N, C-alpha and C positions, 0 to 999 in steps of 0.2 A: 554708387560703387562702394563695396565694402572696403574698409581699411583695416590695417593690422598693427599689432604691437610687437616690436622686435627688441630682443636683448642681444647685445654684442659683448661677449665675454672675452677678456684679453684685449680690450679696446686700445690700450696704450702700446701694445707691441707692434713689431714690424708688420705682421700679417693683419692685425686688427686695424691699424691705421690705413693700410691699403684697402681693406674691406670697406672702410668709410668712403674712400675715393670711388670704388666701384659702385657702391650703393648710390652715390650721388649721380653717377652716370646712367644707372639703369632706371631711375624714376619709378620705383615700385610703389604701390599704394600702401605705404606705411605711414601711419599718422602719429605714432609714438615710438621713440627710441629711448632705451635705457642702456647705459654703458657701465660694464663691470670690469674690475681688475683686482689684483691682489691687494692686501692691506697696505703694502708698500706704496702702491700707485693710487690708492683711493684718495679722493680729495683733489686730485689734479683736474684740470679743466680741458675740455675738448670743444672747439668751435666747429660746428657741423651745420651746413645749410643756413648760415647766418644766425645760428642760435648757439648760445653757450651752455654746455652741459657739465655737471659735476660728476666725475667718475665715482661710482659707488663700489664699496667693498663687496666681493662675492662671498656670501654666507649661505647657510642652509635655508635661510628664510628669504633669499633674494627673489625667488619666483612666486612668493605668496600672493603678490598683487595680480598675477595672471598675465601670461604672455602667449601669443600665438606661435611665435617662432623664436629660436635663439641660434646664433652662430657662435660656436666655441673656437677660440684660437689661443688656448691657454695651456697646452701640454696634456700629456696622457694621464697623469695622476689627478689633475684637476678635473678632467673629463670623466674619469672613472667614478669620482666621488659625486660631482654635481650634475652631470647630464641625466642620470636616472632620477634624481630629485626633481629636475625641471620637467622631465617626461611624465613623471607621476602626477604632476599638476596640470597636465594638458598641453604642455608646450612641446612642439616638435623641434628637436635639437639637430643641427647640422654641425658635426664635429670634425675639426681639422687634424686632430691628433691620430695616432695609431691605435688608440685604446680599443676601438670597436670594429676595426676594418675586417678582421677575419672571423668575427662573430657570425654564426650562421643565421641569426635572427635579425641582423642589421644590414640593410642594403648598402652596398659600396657603389657610389654613383658618379658617373661622368655624363653630363646631360647630352653631349653629342653621341654617346655610345649606348647607354641604357637608362634613359630618363624614367621610363615606366617603373623601374625598380624603386624609385623614391616614394611612390604611392603605396608600397607594400611595407612601409615602416611601422614599427611599434613604439614610436616616439623618438627614435634616434636614427639618424642617417650618417654614414661615414663618408668623409672626403678622402679619396685615395692619396697615397704618397705623391709628391710633386713630380717625381721622375716617371711614375707610372701614368699619371694623368696625361701628360703630353704624348707619351708613346701610344697609348691605346686609342687615341682619336684617329690617327691614320691607320693603325693596325686593324681597327674595326672595319674600315673601308676595304682594306685588303682581304681580310678574312671573309667578308661578304662577297667579294669578287671571286676569290679562289681560296679554298680552305687551307689554312696555315698548318704546317707540320711541325715546324721548329722555329724558335726565336733566339737570337744571340744579342744581348744588350751590352753595349759599352758606353758608359755615361761620363760626361765631363761637366761636373756639377759646380755651380757658383757658390761662393762663400756665404751669400745671403741665406742659403738653405740651412746654414748653421746658426742663424740669428745674428744679433748685433755683435756678439763676441767673435763670430767668424769674420765679419766685416772688419772689425777692429784688428784682428790678427793680420789681415792682409794690408790694411792701411798703415799699421804701426810696426809691422815686422816682428810681431810677438808670437808667443805660443800659449796664449791663455785658453783657447778653445781647442786647437789642434796639437797633436803630439810633436809635430815638426813644423818649421816655418812653411807657410803656404806661399809667401812671397817668392816669386821666381821658381816655383816648385809645383809638382803634382803629387797628390797623396792618394794611393790606391787603397783607401781606408775610410769608409763612411759608416758611422755607427759602430757597434761592437763586433768583434770577431766571434763566430760560432765554432763549435767543435769540428765541423767539416772544412773549415778554412774560408768559407764564405762570410761576408759581413751581414748584419741584420738588414741593412739597406738593400743589399742584393736579394735577400730572401723575400723582403717586402715586395719588390718588383715582380718576382716570380709568382708568388702566391696571389697577389692582387690582380695581376694580368689574367691569371686563370679564372679567378672569381668573376671579374668584370665581363670577360668574353664568354663565360659559361663553358670553359674548356678545361675541366679539372685535370685532365691527363696531358695537356699540351706540354711539349718538351721545350723548356726555356732554361737558359743560363745567363748569368749577368756578371759584369765587373763594373763597379761603381767607383769613380775617381773624383776627388775634389781638386779643382783647378783654380788658379789665381785670377778669377773673373768675379767682379762684384755681384752681378745679377744676370740671370737667364741660364738655364741648363741646356746643354747641347748633348745629343745622343747619336751614336752610330748604331743603327739597327740592321741586323742581317736576318732575313726571313727566308725560310725554305717552305715551299708549297707542296701539297700532295700531288699536284699534277701541273702540267704546263699552263702558262698564263700569257695573256696579251699585255705586254708592258704599257703600251699606249693607252689601253682601256683602263688600267689601274691609275695612270696619271690623270686621265680625264675624270675618273670617279673621285679622285682626291680633289681636283679643282672644283668639282661641283658640290663638295661637302661644306656646309656652313661650319665655320670655326677653323678651317684650314686655309692657309695661304701657301700656294705652291710657288717656289722660286727655284726653277730647275732648268736654267739656261747656261750650261757649262761653257758654250762657245763664247759667251760674253761675261764669263766669270760671275754669274748671278746664282747665289745659293744662300741659304739661311745663315744669318749672323746674329750673335748675341746682342750686338750693339743696335741692330735693327728691330729685334723682337722686344727689346726692353720697353716696358710701358704699354704693351699691347696685350689683348686678351686671346688672340688667336694662336694656333700652333703652326709654325712655319716648317715646311717640308721641301727638301731638295736633294740633289745628288742621287736621283732615283735611277738605278741601273741594274742590269742583270749581274748576278754572281755566277760566273762561268765555271766555278770550281765544283758546283753541284748541279744536278739536272734541272731543278726548278727553283733556283735561288734568286734573291733580290737584295740589294743594299740600298739604304737611304739614310739621310741626315735629317735630324729633327731638332728644332730649337723652340723654346718657349720661355716666357717670363715666369719663373718658378714661384714668385710671390703672388703674381696675378693668376694666370691660368692654373698654376700648380697649387694654389691654395685659395686666396680670397675670391677671385673671379668664379672659380668652379663652385664654391659655396654659395655665392650670390645667384649663380645660374640655377642651382638646385632650388634655392628659395623662390626664384622667379617661376620655375616650373610648378612648384607646389601651389603657389598663389594662382597661377593660370588654370590649374586643374583641380582646385579645391571646390 
């Protein structure tokens, strides 16, 4: 069996360390790992699969020794500079940042939704936004069952999505990362505000959903809210279909989809919870019901671990698909 050489960029960060956990679970045929980070973190040690590694500084010559694949979890500016360098040297980059997501020449991939797009890469593959990833997994099932006309997103996003500083703001009641205290509060403000009053996070969800589902004219609106939860994003999603649908058929199709766990027993108060989704790779879906305010409407509740499925796991799943189809 052929084995591969993998670089992990941003190995010391929250997503990078979670990627190591996921890689350990997936047992991919990788024979050599090299871990990169900023100059500040270079020289630190990582113990992985009972072996100690020294984290190397990411430089323009970091990929000179040749890599098959690289997972980048180091921010947009780093990705914009170093991902093309790695790709030019024959390495396929899976990037967790927003740097390349809307680039027409870069596939935007969620393996349960559009895995084949990964094979169309020109050296770089983009991992979608965490809130988009968990939404499109069930939305793909629904759109395949009955064509979607419109989507309304309302997100309840954990502080881990803002990195360590976001977690610290919640734990220590500070405002280092957020403009207002997140403790005992909800902030309807994720990323920067745009001229039309939407935030960049909301625009990401709208644009990325259209690209992934290959529905460029799909009507979508979004409101993204930061909530005082450590980890796991929750989303209320309203869908309007173009024609009538069989609710039970949609539920059964969701249940049969790999990567989705349906928790939809309202009589016994069973529905997706952040505390239950934490540490899992699947997307949890429940509260599935008709929206009687429109002719063909449906509401559902969607929860996932935003550091795992929303970032690290999705990237490793893309890597797995590439290896299996190389």
